[in-house]
TORMI-387373 format. One record per atom (N, C-alpha, C, O): residue number from 1; z, y, x; residue in three letters; atom name. Coordinates in nm, 2 decimals. Atoms other than C-alpha are relative to their C-alpha. Example, Ala and Ser with C-alpha at 12.3 -4.5 7.8 and 13.67 -1.06 7.14 Angstrom:
REM TORMI-387373
+-----+--------+--------+--------+--------+-------+
: num :     up :  north :   east : residu : atome :
+-----+--------+--------+--------+--------+-------+
:   1 :   0.00 :  -0.12 :   0.09 :    Ala :     N :
:   1 :   0.78 :  -0.45 :   1.23 :    Ala :    CA :
:   1 :   0.00 :   0.12 :   0.09 :    Ala :     C :
:   1 :   0.07 :   0.12 :   0.19 :    Ala :     O :
:   2 :   0.00 :  -0.11 :  -0.09 :    Ser :     N :
:   2 :   0.71 :  -0.11 :   1.37 :    Ser :    CA :
:   2 :   0.08 :   0.11 :  -0.08 :    Ser :     C :
:   2 :   0.09 :   0.22 :  -0.03 :    Ser :     O :
+-----+--------+--------+--------+--------+-------+
//
This chain:
REM TORMI-387373
+-----+--------+--------+--------+--------+-------+
: num :     up :  north :   east : residu : atome :
+-----+--------+--------+--------+--------+-------+
:   1 :   0.00 :   0.12 :   0.08 :    Unk :     N :
:   1 :  -2.58 :  -0.10 :  -0.03 :    Unk :    CA :
:   1 :   0.04 :  -0.10 :   0.08 :    Unk :     C :
:   1 :   0.00 :  -0.11 :   0.19 :    Unk :     O :
:   2 :  -0.02 :   0.11 :  -0.10 :    Unk :     N :
:   2 :  -2.42 :  -0.40 :   0.09 :    Unk :    CA :
:   2 :  -0.12 :  -0.12 :  -0.01 :    Unk :     C :
:   2 :  -0.18 :  -0.15 :  -0.10 :    Unk :     O :
:   3 :   0.12 :   0.05 :  -0.01 :    Unk :     N :
:   3 :  -2.65 :  -0.64 :   0.25 :    Unk :    CA :
:   3 :   0.06 :  -0.14 :  -0.03 :    Unk :     C :
:   3 :   0.19 :  -0.16 :  -0.03 :    Unk :     O :
:   4 :  -0.07 :   0.10 :   0.06 :    Unk :     N :
:   4 :  -2.62 :  -1.00 :   0.12 :    Unk :    CA :
:   4 :   0.11 :  -0.08 :   0.08 :    Unk :     C :
:   4 :   0.21 :  -0.11 :   0.03 :    Unk :     O :
:   5 :  -0.13 :   0.06 :  -0.13 :    Unk :     N :
:   5 :  -2.42 :  -1.15 :   0.44 :    Unk :    CA :
:   5 :   0.10 :   0.07 :  -0.05 :    Unk :     C :
:   5 :   0.19 :   0.01 :  -0.11 :    Unk :     O :
:   6 :  -0.12 :  -0.05 :  -0.03 :    Unk :     N :
:   6 :  -2.19 :  -0.89 :   0.42 :    Unk :    CA :
:   6 :   0.09 :   0.04 :  -0.18 :    Unk :     C :
:   6 :   0.21 :   0.07 :  -0.20 :    Unk :     O :
:   7 :  -0.03 :   0.03 :   0.14 :    Unk :     N :
:   7 :  -2.17 :  -0.89 :   0.00 :    Unk :    CA :
:   7 :   0.10 :  -0.12 :   0.00 :    Unk :     C :
:   7 :   0.19 :  -0.11 :  -0.07 :    Unk :     O :
:   8 :  -0.11 :   0.11 :   0.04 :    Unk :     N :
:   8 :  -1.97 :  -1.23 :   0.04 :    Unk :    CA :
:   8 :   0.10 :   0.00 :   0.08 :    Unk :     C :
:   8 :   0.18 :  -0.09 :   0.10 :    Unk :     O :
:   9 :  -0.15 :  -0.04 :  -0.07 :    Unk :     N :
:   9 :  -1.71 :  -1.08 :   0.25 :    Unk :    CA :
:   9 :   0.07 :   0.11 :  -0.06 :    Unk :     C :
:   9 :   0.19 :   0.14 :  -0.02 :    Unk :     O :
:  10 :  -0.11 :  -0.07 :   0.10 :    Unk :     N :
:  10 :  -1.58 :  -0.84 :   0.01 :    Unk :    CA :
:  10 :  -0.02 :  -0.03 :  -0.16 :    Unk :     C :
:  10 :  -0.10 :  -0.11 :  -0.20 :    Unk :     O :
:  11 :  -0.03 :   0.02 :   0.13 :    Unk :     N :
:  11 :  -1.49 :  -0.81 :  -0.37 :    Unk :    CA :
:  11 :   0.01 :   0.14 :  -0.05 :    Unk :     C :
:  11 :   0.06 :   0.24 :   0.02 :    Unk :     O :
:  12 :   0.01 :  -0.15 :   0.09 :    Unk :     N :
:  12 :  -1.53 :  -0.52 :  -0.61 :    Unk :    CA :
:  12 :   0.15 :  -0.05 :  -0.08 :    Unk :     C :
:  12 :   0.16 :  -0.17 :  -0.12 :    Unk :     O :
:  13 :  -0.12 :   0.01 :   0.10 :    Unk :     N :
:  13 :  -1.18 :  -0.50 :  -0.81 :    Unk :    CA :
:  13 :   0.03 :   0.14 :  -0.07 :    Unk :     C :
:  13 :   0.08 :   0.23 :   0.00 :    Unk :     O :
:  14 :  -0.03 :  -0.13 :   0.13 :    Unk :     N :
:  14 :  -1.13 :  -0.22 :  -1.09 :    Unk :    CA :
:  14 :   0.15 :  -0.02 :  -0.02 :    Unk :     C :
:  14 :   0.21 :  -0.12 :  -0.03 :    Unk :     O :
:  15 :  -0.13 :   0.05 :   0.05 :    Unk :     N :
:  15 :  -0.78 :  -0.14 :  -1.18 :    Unk :    CA :
:  15 :   0.02 :   0.14 :  -0.10 :    Unk :     C :
:  15 :  -0.04 :   0.24 :  -0.07 :    Unk :     O :
:  16 :  -0.01 :  -0.09 :   0.07 :    Unk :     N :
:  16 :  -0.66 :   0.09 :  -1.46 :    Unk :    CA :
:  16 :   0.19 :   0.05 :   0.06 :    Unk :     C :
:  16 :   0.29 :  -0.02 :   0.10 :    Unk :     O :
:  17 :  -0.10 :  -0.04 :  -0.08 :    Unk :     N :
:  17 :  -0.41 :   0.34 :  -1.34 :    Unk :    CA :
:  17 :   0.04 :   0.12 :  -0.15 :    Unk :     C :
:  17 :  -0.04 :   0.17 :  -0.23 :    Unk :     O :
:  18 :   0.00 :  -0.14 :   0.08 :    Unk :     N :
:  18 :  -0.22 :   0.63 :  -1.55 :    Unk :    CA :
:  18 :  -0.02 :   0.10 :   0.04 :    Unk :     C :
:  18 :  -0.06 :   0.11 :   0.16 :    Unk :     O :
:  19 :   0.05 :  -0.11 :  -0.05 :    Unk :     N :
:  19 :  -0.29 :   0.98 :  -1.53 :    Unk :    CA :
:  19 :   0.09 :   0.05 :   0.14 :    Unk :     C :
:  19 :   0.05 :   0.10 :   0.24 :    Unk :     O :
:  20 :  -0.07 :  -0.03 :  -0.14 :    Unk :     N :
:  20 :   0.00 :   1.02 :  -1.30 :    Unk :    CA :
:  20 :  -0.01 :  -0.06 :   0.16 :    Unk :     C :
:  20 :   0.00 :  -0.02 :   0.27 :    Unk :     O :
:  21 :   0.03 :   0.06 :  -0.17 :    Unk :     N :
:  21 :  -0.04 :   0.75 :  -1.06 :    Unk :    CA :
:  21 :  -0.15 :   0.01 :   0.07 :    Unk :     C :
:  21 :  -0.17 :  -0.02 :   0.19 :    Unk :     O :
:  22 :   0.10 :  -0.03 :  -0.04 :    Unk :     N :
:  22 :  -0.39 :   0.85 :  -1.04 :    Unk :    CA :
:  22 :   0.00 :   0.14 :   0.07 :    Unk :     C :
:  22 :  -0.06 :   0.16 :   0.17 :    Unk :     O :
:  23 :  -0.02 :  -0.17 :  -0.07 :    Unk :     N :
:  23 :  -0.30 :   1.22 :  -0.95 :    Unk :    CA :
:  23 :   0.06 :  -0.02 :   0.14 :    Unk :     C :
:  23 :   0.01 :   0.03 :   0.24 :    Unk :     O :
:  24 :  -0.06 :   0.05 :  -0.15 :    Unk :     N :
:  24 :  -0.05 :   1.06 :  -0.68 :    Unk :    CA :
:  24 :  -0.09 :  -0.07 :   0.10 :    Unk :     C :
:  24 :  -0.05 :  -0.07 :   0.22 :    Unk :     O :
:  25 :   0.07 :   0.07 :  -0.07 :    Unk :     N :
:  25 :  -0.34 :   0.86 :  -0.54 :    Unk :    CA :
:  25 :  -0.08 :   0.09 :   0.07 :    Unk :     C :
:  25 :  -0.08 :   0.10 :   0.19 :    Unk :     O :
:  26 :   0.09 :  -0.14 :  -0.06 :    Unk :     N :
:  26 :  -0.59 :   1.17 :  -0.51 :    Unk :    CA :
:  26 :   0.11 :   0.08 :   0.09 :    Unk :     C :
:  26 :   0.06 :   0.14 :   0.19 :    Unk :     O :
:  27 :  -0.10 :  -0.10 :  -0.06 :    Unk :     N :
:  27 :  -0.28 :   1.37 :  -0.38 :    Unk :    CA :
:  27 :   0.00 :  -0.04 :   0.14 :    Unk :     C :
:  27 :  -0.02 :   0.03 :   0.24 :    Unk :     O :
:  28 :  -0.06 :   0.04 :  -0.13 :    Unk :     N :
:  28 :  -0.20 :   1.13 :  -0.12 :    Unk :    CA :
:  28 :  -0.12 :  -0.03 :   0.09 :    Unk :     C :
:  28 :  -0.11 :  -0.02 :   0.21 :    Unk :     O :
:  29 :   0.14 :  -0.01 :  -0.03 :    Unk :     N :
:  29 :  -0.57 :   1.08 :  -0.06 :    Unk :    CA :
:  29 :  -0.06 :   0.10 :   0.10 :    Unk :     C :
:  29 :  -0.12 :   0.07 :   0.20 :    Unk :     O :
:  30 :   0.04 :  -0.13 :  -0.07 :    Unk :     N :
:  30 :  -0.63 :   1.44 :   0.04 :    Unk :    CA :
:  30 :   0.10 :   0.02 :   0.10 :    Unk :     C :
:  30 :   0.06 :   0.07 :   0.21 :    Unk :     O :
:  31 :  -0.11 :  -0.03 :  -0.10 :    Unk :     N :
:  31 :  -0.27 :   1.46 :   0.24 :    Unk :    CA :
:  31 :  -0.03 :  -0.08 :   0.14 :    Unk :     C :
:  31 :   0.00 :  -0.04 :   0.25 :    Unk :     O :
:  32 :  -0.01 :   0.07 :  -0.12 :    Unk :     N :
:  32 :  -0.35 :   1.17 :   0.46 :    Unk :    CA :
:  32 :  -0.13 :  -0.02 :   0.05 :    Unk :     C :
:  32 :  -0.15 :  -0.09 :   0.15 :    Unk :     O :
:  33 :   0.14 :   0.00 :  -0.05 :    Unk :     N :
:  33 :  -0.74 :   1.21 :   0.47 :    Unk :    CA :
:  33 :  -0.06 :  -0.11 :   0.01 :    Unk :     C :
:  33 :  -0.16 :  -0.13 :   0.08 :    Unk :     O :
:  34 :   0.04 :   0.14 :   0.00 :    Unk :     N :
:  34 :  -0.78 :   0.83 :   0.39 :    Unk :    CA :
:  34 :  -0.05 :   0.03 :  -0.13 :    Unk :     C :
:  34 :  -0.03 :   0.13 :  -0.20 :    Unk :     O :
:  35 :   0.10 :   0.02 :   0.14 :    Unk :     N :
:  35 :  -1.02 :   0.72 :   0.10 :    Unk :    CA :
:  35 :   0.13 :  -0.11 :  -0.09 :    Unk :     C :
:  35 :   0.22 :  -0.18 :  -0.05 :    Unk :     O :
:  36 :  -0.10 :   0.09 :   0.10 :    Unk :     N :
:  36 :  -0.83 :   0.55 :  -0.19 :    Unk :    CA :
:  36 :   0.02 :  -0.16 :   0.03 :    Unk :     C :
:  36 :   0.13 :  -0.22 :   0.03 :    Unk :     O :
:  37 :   0.02 :   0.12 :  -0.06 :    Unk :     N :
:  37 :  -0.94 :   0.20 :  -0.08 :    Unk :    CA :
:  37 :   0.10 :  -0.02 :   0.12 :    Unk :     C :
:  37 :   0.18 :  -0.11 :   0.12 :    Unk :     O :
:  38 :  -0.11 :  -0.02 :  -0.15 :    Unk :     N :
:  38 :  -0.75 :   0.29 :   0.27 :    Unk :    CA :
:  38 :   0.12 :   0.01 :  -0.06 :    Unk :     C :
:  38 :   0.19 :  -0.08 :  -0.02 :    Unk :     O :
:  39 :  -0.18 :   0.01 :  -0.01 :    Unk :     N :
:  39 :  -0.40 :   0.38 :   0.11 :    Unk :    CA :
:  39 :  -0.04 :  -0.14 :  -0.10 :    Unk :     C :
:  39 :   0.07 :  -0.19 :  -0.11 :    Unk :     O :
:  40 :  -0.04 :   0.11 :   0.09 :    Unk :     N :
:  40 :  -0.47 :   0.05 :  -0.13 :    Unk :    CA :
:  40 :   0.03 :  -0.08 :   0.11 :    Unk :     C :
:  40 :   0.14 :  -0.14 :   0.12 :    Unk :     O :
:  41 :   0.00 :   0.11 :  -0.11 :    Unk :     N :
:  41 :  -0.52 :  -0.15 :   0.20 :    Unk :    CA :
:  41 :   0.14 :  -0.01 :   0.05 :    Unk :     C :
:  41 :   0.20 :  -0.11 :   0.06 :    Unk :     O :
:  42 :  -0.11 :   0.00 :  -0.06 :    Unk :     N :
:  42 :  -0.21 :   0.00 :   0.35 :    Unk :    CA :
:  42 :   0.12 :  -0.01 :  -0.08 :    Unk :     C :
:  42 :   0.23 :  -0.04 :  -0.03 :    Unk :     O :
:  43 :  -0.09 :   0.04 :   0.05 :    Unk :     N :
:  43 :  -0.01 :  -0.03 :   0.07 :    Unk :    CA :
:  43 :   0.02 :  -0.14 :  -0.03 :    Unk :     C :
:  43 :   0.13 :  -0.17 :  -0.07 :    Unk :     O :
:  44 :   0.01 :   0.13 :   0.01 :    Unk :     N :
:  44 :  -0.09 :  -0.39 :   0.05 :    Unk :    CA :
:  44 :   0.08 :  -0.05 :   0.12 :    Unk :     C :
:  44 :   0.18 :  -0.12 :   0.09 :    Unk :     O :
:  45 :  -0.04 :   0.03 :  -0.15 :    Unk :     N :
:  45 :   0.00 :  -0.44 :   0.41 :    Unk :    CA :
:  45 :   0.13 :   0.02 :  -0.03 :    Unk :     C :
:  45 :   0.21 :  -0.07 :  -0.03 :    Unk :     O :
:  46 :  -0.16 :  -0.03 :   0.01 :    Unk :     N :
:  46 :   0.33 :  -0.27 :   0.35 :    Unk :    CA :
:  46 :   0.09 :  -0.11 :  -0.12 :    Unk :     C :
:  46 :   0.20 :  -0.16 :  -0.10 :    Unk :     O :
:  47 :  -0.06 :   0.09 :   0.12 :    Unk :     N :
:  47 :   0.41 :  -0.48 :   0.02 :    Unk :    CA :
:  47 :   0.01 :  -0.13 :   0.11 :    Unk :     C :
:  47 :   0.13 :  -0.17 :   0.14 :    Unk :     O :
:  48 :   0.00 :   0.14 :  -0.08 :    Unk :     N :
:  48 :   0.33 :  -0.81 :   0.27 :    Unk :    CA :
:  48 :   0.11 :   0.00 :   0.08 :    Unk :     C :
:  48 :   0.17 :  -0.11 :   0.09 :    Unk :     O :
:  49 :  -0.10 :  -0.01 :  -0.09 :    Unk :     N :
:  49 :   0.57 :  -0.70 :   0.51 :    Unk :    CA :
:  49 :   0.12 :  -0.01 :  -0.05 :    Unk :     C :
:  49 :   0.21 :  -0.08 :   0.00 :    Unk :     O :
:  50 :  -0.10 :  -0.04 :   0.07 :    Unk :     N :
:  50 :   0.82 :  -0.58 :   0.28 :    Unk :    CA :
:  50 :   0.06 :  -0.16 :  -0.04 :    Unk :     C :
:  50 :   0.18 :  -0.18 :  -0.01 :    Unk :     O :
:  51 :  -0.02 :   0.11 :   0.06 :    Unk :     N :
:  51 :   0.81 :  -0.96 :   0.12 :    Unk :    CA :
:  51 :   0.06 :  -0.07 :   0.09 :    Unk :     C :
:  51 :   0.18 :  -0.11 :   0.09 :    Unk :     O :
:  52 :  -0.05 :   0.08 :  -0.11 :    Unk :     N :
:  52 :   0.82 :  -1.15 :   0.42 :    Unk :    CA :
:  52 :   0.11 :   0.04 :   0.05 :    Unk :     C :
:  52 :   0.18 :  -0.06 :   0.07 :    Unk :     O :
:  53 :  -0.12 :  -0.03 :  -0.01 :    Unk :     N :
:  53 :   1.12 :  -0.94 :   0.53 :    Unk :    CA :
:  53 :   0.08 :  -0.06 :  -0.11 :    Unk :     C :
:  53 :   0.15 :  -0.15 :  -0.05 :    Unk :     O :
:  54 :  -0.07 :   0.03 :   0.13 :    Unk :     N :
:  54 :   1.29 :  -1.03 :   0.19 :    Unk :    CA :
:  54 :   0.01 :  -0.18 :   0.07 :    Unk :     C :
:  54 :   0.11 :  -0.23 :   0.11 :    Unk :     O :
:  55 :   0.02 :   0.14 :   0.01 :    Unk :     N :
:  55 :   1.20 :  -1.40 :   0.24 :    Unk :    CA :
:  55 :   0.07 :  -0.04 :   0.14 :    Unk :     C :
:  55 :   0.12 :  -0.15 :   0.14 :    Unk :     O :
:  56 :  -0.07 :   0.03 :  -0.12 :    Unk :     N :
:  56 :   1.34 :  -1.40 :   0.60 :    Unk :    CA :
:  56 :   0.17 :   0.04 :   0.00 :    Unk :     C :
:  56 :   0.25 :   0.01 :   0.08 :    Unk :     O :
:  57 :  -0.15 :  -0.05 :   0.02 :    Unk :     N :
:  57 :   1.67 :  -1.24 :   0.47 :    Unk :    CA :
:  57 :   0.02 :   0.11 :   0.06 :    Unk :     C :
:  57 :   0.13 :   0.16 :   0.05 :    Unk :     O :
:  58 :  -0.01 :  -0.13 :  -0.06 :    Unk :     N :
:  58 :   1.59 :  -0.91 :   0.67 :    Unk :    CA :
:  58 :  -0.03 :   0.10 :  -0.13 :    Unk :     C :
:  58 :  -0.07 :   0.06 :  -0.24 :    Unk :     O :
:  59 :   0.00 :  -0.11 :   0.06 :    Unk :     N :
:  59 :   1.59 :  -0.58 :   0.52 :    Unk :    CA :
:  59 :  -0.07 :   0.13 :   0.03 :    Unk :     C :
:  59 :  -0.03 :   0.18 :   0.14 :    Unk :     O :
:  60 :   0.11 :  -0.09 :  -0.05 :    Unk :     N :
:  60 :   1.34 :  -0.29 :   0.56 :    Unk :    CA :
:  60 :   0.08 :   0.14 :  -0.02 :    Unk :     C :
:  60 :   0.06 :   0.18 :  -0.14 :    Unk :     O :
:  61 :  -0.09 :  -0.12 :  -0.01 :    Unk :     N :
:  61 :   1.58 :   0.05 :   0.61 :    Unk :    CA :
:  61 :  -0.07 :   0.11 :   0.07 :    Unk :     C :
:  61 :  -0.11 :   0.10 :   0.18 :    Unk :     O :
:  62 :   0.05 :  -0.13 :  -0.07 :    Unk :     N :
:  62 :   1.45 :   0.41 :   0.67 :    Unk :    CA :
:  62 :   0.11 :   0.08 :   0.06 :    Unk :     C :
:  62 :   0.20 :   0.12 :  -0.01 :    Unk :     O :
:  63 :  -0.09 :  -0.06 :  -0.08 :    Unk :     N :
:  63 :   1.65 :   0.57 :   0.90 :    Unk :    CA :
:  63 :  -0.02 :   0.18 :   0.04 :    Unk :     C :
:  63 :  -0.13 :   0.23 :   0.05 :    Unk :     O :
:  64 :   0.01 :  -0.12 :  -0.08 :    Unk :     N :
:  64 :   1.73 :   0.93 :   1.02 :    Unk :    CA :
:  64 :   0.09 :   0.05 :   0.07 :    Unk :     C :
:  64 :   0.20 :   0.07 :   0.02 :    Unk :     O :
:  65 :  -0.09 :   0.00 :  -0.07 :    Unk :     N :
:  65 :   1.88 :   1.01 :   1.32 :    Unk :    CA :
:  65 :   0.11 :  -0.14 :   0.04 :    Unk :     C :
:  65 :   0.22 :  -0.13 :   0.08 :    Unk :     O :
:  66 :  -0.08 :   0.14 :  -0.01 :    Unk :     N :
:  66 :   2.00 :   0.63 :   1.33 :    Unk :    CA :
:  66 :   0.10 :   0.01 :  -0.10 :    Unk :     C :
:  66 :   0.22 :  -0.02 :  -0.06 :    Unk :     O :
:  67 :  -0.07 :   0.03 :   0.12 :    Unk :     N :
:  67 :   2.14 :   0.66 :   0.98 :    Unk :    CA :
:  67 :  -0.07 :  -0.03 :  -0.08 :    Unk :     C :
:  67 :  -0.17 :   0.03 :  -0.10 :    Unk :     O :
:  68 :   0.12 :   0.03 :   0.10 :    Unk :     N :
:  68 :   2.03 :   0.46 :   0.69 :    Unk :    CA :
:  68 :  -0.03 :   0.12 :  -0.13 :    Unk :     C :
:  68 :   0.06 :   0.18 :  -0.18 :    Unk :     O :
:  69 :   0.04 :  -0.07 :   0.10 :    Unk :     N :
:  69 :   1.86 :   0.66 :   0.44 :    Unk :    CA :
:  69 :  -0.01 :  -0.03 :  -0.14 :    Unk :     C :
:  69 :   0.03 :   0.03 :  -0.24 :    Unk :     O :
:  70 :   0.06 :   0.08 :   0.10 :    Unk :     N :
:  70 :   1.71 :   0.43 :   0.21 :    Unk :    CA :
:  70 :  -0.05 :  -0.13 :   0.02 :    Unk :     C :
:  70 :  -0.12 :  -0.16 :   0.11 :    Unk :     O :
:  71 :   0.08 :   0.13 :  -0.07 :    Unk :     N :
:  71 :   1.61 :   0.09 :   0.22 :    Unk :    CA :
:  71 :  -0.10 :  -0.05 :  -0.15 :    Unk :     C :
:  71 :  -0.06 :  -0.04 :  -0.27 :    Unk :     O :
:  72 :   0.14 :   0.02 :   0.07 :    Unk :     N :
:  72 :   1.26 :  -0.05 :   0.05 :    Unk :    CA :
:  72 :   0.02 :  -0.13 :  -0.04 :    Unk :     C :
:  72 :   0.04 :  -0.22 :   0.05 :    Unk :     O :
:  73 :  -0.04 :   0.12 :   0.09 :    Unk :     N :
:  73 :   1.32 :  -0.33 :  -0.21 :    Unk :    CA :
:  73 :  -0.10 :  -0.03 :  -0.05 :    Unk :     C :
:  73 :  -0.17 :   0.06 :  -0.10 :    Unk :     O :
:  74 :   0.11 :   0.03 :   0.10 :    Unk :     N :
:  74 :   1.06 :  -0.50 :  -0.35 :    Unk :    CA :
:  74 :   0.07 :  -0.09 :  -0.07 :    Unk :     C :
:  74 :   0.13 :  -0.18 :  -0.02 :    Unk :     O :
:  75 :  -0.03 :   0.08 :   0.13 :    Unk :     N :
:  75 :   1.16 :  -0.65 :  -0.71 :    Unk :    CA :
:  75 :  -0.05 :  -0.12 :   0.05 :    Unk :     C :
:  75 :  -0.14 :  -0.11 :   0.14 :    Unk :     O :
:  76 :   0.05 :   0.14 :   0.00 :    Unk :     N :
:  76 :   1.12 :  -1.06 :  -0.71 :    Unk :    CA :
:  76 :  -0.02 :   0.00 :  -0.16 :    Unk :     C :
:  76 :  -0.06 :  -0.10 :  -0.21 :    Unk :     O :
+-----+--------+--------+--------+--------+-------+
//
């Protein structure tokens, strides 16, 4: 249980996910050995990076052997 001091530093958030999204989250959690909370934080960080890149006119591109495979785009 969180102490009064630490409780002020965190917020509880509840999400409603489709069965498919929940299954993907559970599978990713098992595959990566990370909690669902850790995966959410990781995803939030990646979205933040992608949005910042878009604001700066940059692109995030996944490459294989130096060749573009796909681009990560966050719709505005």
